[in-house]
N, C-alpha and C positions, 0 to 999 in steps of 0.2 A: 463174193468177197474172198480174196486170197489169204489163206492162213498159213502159208509155208513159212517156217521159222527163219529162213535165210533171207527174207525180204530186207531191203535197205532201211536206213534210219528214217527215210521220208515216207515209209509205207503207211504210217498212221494218217498222213494227210492226203496221200495220193491214192490209197486204196481204202476209202472209208467204208464202214458198215452200211449196208442198205437199210434205209428206214423201213419200219414195219407199220402195218395198218393199225389204227386205233382199235383196241379190243383184242388184239392178238395175245395169245397166252404163250408165255416164254418159260424157259428153264434157266434157273439161276442158282448159284451156290451162295449160301449164307455162312460166312466164316466168323464165328463168335456168337454164341447163343446165350448171352446174358439177358438182363431184363429187356433191353431194347431189341437186340438181334433176334431173340426167339419170337417175340411178339410181331416183329416185322415179317419174319418167315411165315408165321401163322396168318397174318393179314394177306400176304401174297397167295398162300394156298387157298384161303377162303375165296379169293377172286379167280381161282382156276389155274394159277401158275404152278409149275413144278419146282420144288426146292431140294437141292442137295445140301444136307446139314453137316457142318463140321465144327468141332469145338475141342479144346484140350480135355474137357470133361466128357468122358464116355456116357455118363448119366444124362447130361444135357442133350447129347446126340440121340440117345435111345428114346428119351421122352418125346422129342420132336418126331422121331421116326414112327413112334406109336400113333402120331397124329397125321401121318401121311407123307412125311419127308423121306427122301432117300438118304440113308446114313453113309458117311464116309469117314474112315479111320485115319487117313493120311491125305496130305495135299495132293499127292500124285493120284490118289483114288478120286479126289474131287475133280481134278482136270479130266481124268479118264471118263467120268460120269457125265460130262457136259459135251455138247455138240458145238462145233465152230459156227459162228463166233462165240466163244465162251464168255460168260459174264460172272464175275466173282465179286460179291459185295462183302466188304470187311466191316465188322462191328466189334472191334476190340479197343482197349484203352489207347489213347493217343501216346505218341512217343515211341519207345523201344518196341513194344508189342506190335504196333502197326508197321513200324519200319522193317522189322524182321519179316513180317508176313508179306509185305509188298515185295521185298527182295526175293523171297522164296518163290512167290508166284511169277516173278519176272524170269526166273530160271526154268519154270515149267510151262508157261503159256507160249502161244505162238503169235505171230503177226496178225493183227486184226482183232485179237481178243481184247476184253475190257476189264479193267480193275476199277472197282468203285470203293472209295473210302467214305463211309457214312458216319464216322466218329467225329471227334472234335479236334482234328489235327490243326496245327498252325499252317496258315495258307502258304507261307514261305516253303515249308516242307512239301506241300502239294506241287508247287512250281518245279522244285528240284526233281521230285519223283516222276512227274509227267515227262520231263526232258529225258530222264534216264530210260524210262520205258519206251519212249518214242524211238529210241535208237534201235529197238527190236520190233518196231511197228505195233506196239501194244498201246491201246488207248487208256488214259487215266482220267477218272471222273471223281470229283470231290463233291460230296453232298452234305451240306449243313442240315442236320435233322433236329427238329423241335417237336415235342409231343410227349416225351417222357413215358411214364408207365401207363398213361391214358391213350397212347397212340393206337393200340390194337382196335379200340372201338371208335375213337374220334378221328383217327387218321393222323398223319405226320405232315407238318409244314416243312417243305423241302426247298433248299436253296442250292442250286447246282452250278458247278464250274466244270466245263468240258468243251472240247471242240464240238461244233454243231452236229457233225455226223454221228458221234458217239451219243450225244444227247438224244437225237432223233431215234436212234436204235433202241435205247433203253426206256423211251418214253412210256410204253405200256406198263412197265414195272413201276415207274414213278407215279403214273396215274392211279394205279391200284393202291399204292401206299398213301397217297395224298387224301385229304378229306373230301375233295370234290366241292362243287358249288354249294350243295346242301341248301339250307334256307337262308344263307347269308347273301343279301343282295349286293351286287357290285356297287362300288362307290359312284355317286353321281358324276357324270362326265366321262365315264369309261366306255360308254356305248360305242361299239365298233372297233375297240382297241384290240389288235391281234396279240393276245397274251394268254398264257396259262395261269397267270397269277391268281385269278379269281377261282381257280380250281385247287389252289393250295400248293403248287409247285412252280418253280421259275428257273429258267436258264439265265443265270446272272452274268455269264461271260466265260472266258477261257479257264483252263485249270487254275485253281486257287481262288477264283472269284466266289464260289459257293461258300467255302469256309471263311472267306473274308466277310461276307455278308452275315454269316452265322455268328462270327466273332463280335461284330458290332451289335447284333441282335442280343447276344448274351451280356454285352456291356450295358446296353439299355436296360436289360432285365435287372441287373444289379441295382441300377439307379431307381427303378420303379419299386423294387422290393424294399430298398432302403427308405424310400419316402413313406410307404405304408407302415413300415416298422417304427420309424421315428414318430409318425403321427399317432399311432396307437400307444406308444410309450408315453407321450404327453397326456393323452386321455387317461391312461392308467394312473399316472402320477398326480392327477388333478385333485386328489383327496389328501395330499400330504398335510400333516399338521402344521408345517411351516407357513402354509398359505393362510391369508386372512379368513377368519370365521365368516361364513356367509358366501364365500367364494370357493368353497371346496365342493367337489362333485364326485359322486360314486357312479361311474358309468358302467353299463353292461356292454363290454366290447363286442361280444358276439352279436348282440342286437344291433349295435351301431353298424357293424360290417354288413349285417343282413339288410338293413334299410338302405345302405349305400348301394347295394346290388340292384336296386330297383329305381331306375330313372336318373341316377347320379352320373355326373360327368367323370367320376373316378372309378366307375364300374369296370371290371376286367375279370379274366379268368383267374389271375393271381388273387384278386379280392375274393372270388368265389372260394378258392382253396383256403384262404385265410379265415373266412367266415366259418368254413367247415371245421378247421382245426380248433378255433375258439369255442365253437358249439360243443365239440367233443371234450375239450379241456380248457376251461376259462383262464386258468393260470399257466397253462402250457408246462406243467410240472415235468413231463417226460422229455422235454427238450433241454439240452445242456446250455445252449447259448453259444457254443462253439460253432462257427460258420466257416466251412471250407470254401475254397475257390478252385474251379476246375481248369483254370488257365486262360480262358477267353477274355476275362476281365483285364488281366495283366497285358495280354496282347493288344486289346483295344486301346489301353492307355499308351502302350508303346507306339501303336500306329498313329495316335493323336500327336505324340511327340515328334515322330518322323515327318508328319504332315504340318507341324506347327499349328495345330487346331486346338483351341482351349476346350478342355473336357472336365470342368470343375466337379460336376455332380458325379460323373462316372468314376473319376479318380478317388473322390471322397468315399464313395460306396465301396470301392475295392479296399481302401485303407481301413475302413470300419471292420471288414472281415478279418484283416490282419489283427486288429486290436481285440477282436472277440476271442482270440485264442489266449489272451492274457487276463481279461476280466469280462464279465457278462452283464448285460442289461436285459430288460424285458424285450426291448427292440430286437436284440439278437436272438432271443427265443422265437420271436415272430418270424425272423428270417429263416431260422432253422426249421420251423414248422412248415413254411412255404416250400422249402427245398425238399422236405420229406413228402409233402403232398403231391408236388408235380413230378418229382423224379425218383422218389423212393430212397433219397439220400439219407443215411443214418449217420449223424454226426458223432465224432469221437467224444467221449466224456472228458 
């Protein structure tokens, strides 16, 4: 693979990385060592990969270095610590932090190197960044990442946008981060289908495609969470004095969620987390009911508008989060509890 920085704009497509064999151990830089980034680095190291650790917090870098990562104080040091083709995985907040980091890497990396954005960027930004980096022969990969604070042990569901050559090259990294087949049987009818989907990671298409799929994933998540929250709120309010005597019920919501976890068609990981939250705190007193949104719900609704696709449930779920910042219901405390359970999100009071 040619890594000379003077290669033409077409280098990314004409000089692709060579694919590597399954099981190959690689060296990768993890840029951003927050809840997700640090645990992803740990999962990679557990599977035998070498990690160069970089973060604005020296404490975060040192902590990961004590666990076996190679520390880097500057981006220049990151690049110097890697061998061509260099692979840099970004896990910082979407927007300006990611934009700045991608631009800085673009000035430091060479043709054939690979930049991966594993955060929650807007897919339109991915398309633009990929085009800009391609002028220098640098590959851009966007990875929609789901798994939250549980990913270190459970693995991460990964939705990838990239040119095929870049995807093939970083596949060993993706395979280590993903959950793998585990004990989840493939869906009936999938026999013989050539796909990595049943291993927990999927090449969804060219740059931008991964974050587009993750965007819709999160939009659906909003709707699912809202359905659980509203249903539990109705159950909680079934004992209101305004209701006719003999038609009032005092339900144990923790027990109801627990029984739904076993054999019900509404069973899910979100329900598991809700059952846990209610078992710990039946009235969810520690949750304010303020529910933030991280952007993907808005982008999902915008995509629906651009495609003229009706998205009633997803739009209503987004608007409910807006309303939660003005007044609060038990349903919103349930939403807040779910967000804390799967992602460690602490809502503002």
